[in-house]
N, C-alpha and C positions, 0 to 999 in steps of 0.2 A: 947375649946368651951366655950363661955361666957354665963352667965345666964342673962335673961331679966326679970326685975322686973317692977311692977306697970303697967302691961298690962291687960286690961279688958278681961274677958273670953267671953264677948258677944259684938258683933259689929253688928249694924243694917245697912244694905246696901239697898238702894233704887235704882233699875235699871230703867233707862229711855231708853227703847229700840226703835230704829227707823231704818228704811231702809235707807241706804246710797243712795241718789238720783243718783249718778253716777253708783252705783252698780245696781240699777233698770234699768237704761238705757242700761248698758252692758248686763244684763240678757235678756232684750227684744231683743237686737241685736243678742245675741247667740241663743235664741229660734227661731227667724225668719230665722237664717242662716241654720237651719236643713231642708233638703228636705226629708220628710218622705214618700213620694210616693203618687200618686193619688188614689191608691187602699185602703188607710187607711183613716178613718174618725175621729179617736180620738187618743190621746196619753196621757201617764202618764209620767211626768217628775219627777225624783227623784233628790232632791236638797240637797246641804250641805250649812251650814251657816258658813261664816267666820266673825270674829269680827274685825271691823275696829278700827280706833283710837277712844278712849274713853276720856271723860273729867270728872274729879273728882271735886266735890265741897263739902266743909264741911257744914253740916246742923247745926242748932242751938243746937241740942242735942249733947252732948259731945261724945256719942257713935254712932252717926249717920254719914253716908257717902252716898252721892248721886253720882251715876255714870251714865253718858250718854254713851250708847253703840250703835255704828253704825253696823248694820247687812249688810253684803254683801252676796247675794245669788249667788251660782254657780250651774250649771247643772252637776250632776254626770252622769246621763244617761237618755235617753228617750226611752220608749217602745211604739211603735205604735200598734193600734188595729183596726180591721175592724168594729166591732160594739160596741155600747155604753155599752151593758150589760157586755161584757167581760172586758172592760176598768174599769167599776165601780167595778167589782168583784176584779180585781187586786188592784185597789185603796183601797178598804176596807181591803184587806189583808195587804197592806203596812201600812195603818193607825193603824192596830192592832199591828204592830211591831214598832210603834212610828217613822216611817220614815216621813221625810218632803217631801211632794209630791204636785204636781199641776196637775189638770185635764185640758187637752188642746184639744180644737176642731181643726181639720185640714181642711184647705180650699181645693178647687178644684185644686189649684196649688201644693198641697202636702206640703204646709208650715203652720206653726202654726198660728191660728187666735188670735191676741193679744188684740183686742178691748174689749173683755169681761172679761179680767183679771183685777180685782180690787186689786191692790197691798196694798192699805190702809187696806182693810178688811183682807188681807192675813197676814199683820204684827200684826193685832189685835188677830188673831188666834194664832200666835206664842207667844204673850205675855200672853195669857190666858191658854196655855197648860203647 
């Protein structure tokens, strides 16, 4: 095993996180494909984050590195609920466990209503947590 010398003990990395546009489109298609049933009004989707191709660039600072990270969201599972109160209770429980979740209204056809989902604010929440 060789020794490495002249390596800084501190490296500053700046992450530029963004949602992969194709990943958002695929997530929307996946959510819309679920038929959760006409008896349900709300659902909680538990998501996982996959990291797509990133791009590195050196900053002016010798100890700095900037990395652009593409997030791709995938649905782990969806739990449907009859009323909003139970859905919000489950949502709060999952948030306390630091799970990545989405609150989803279900339409009369039993499918998720996607018009109200703001993915830009969603990614801002990811960056701030």
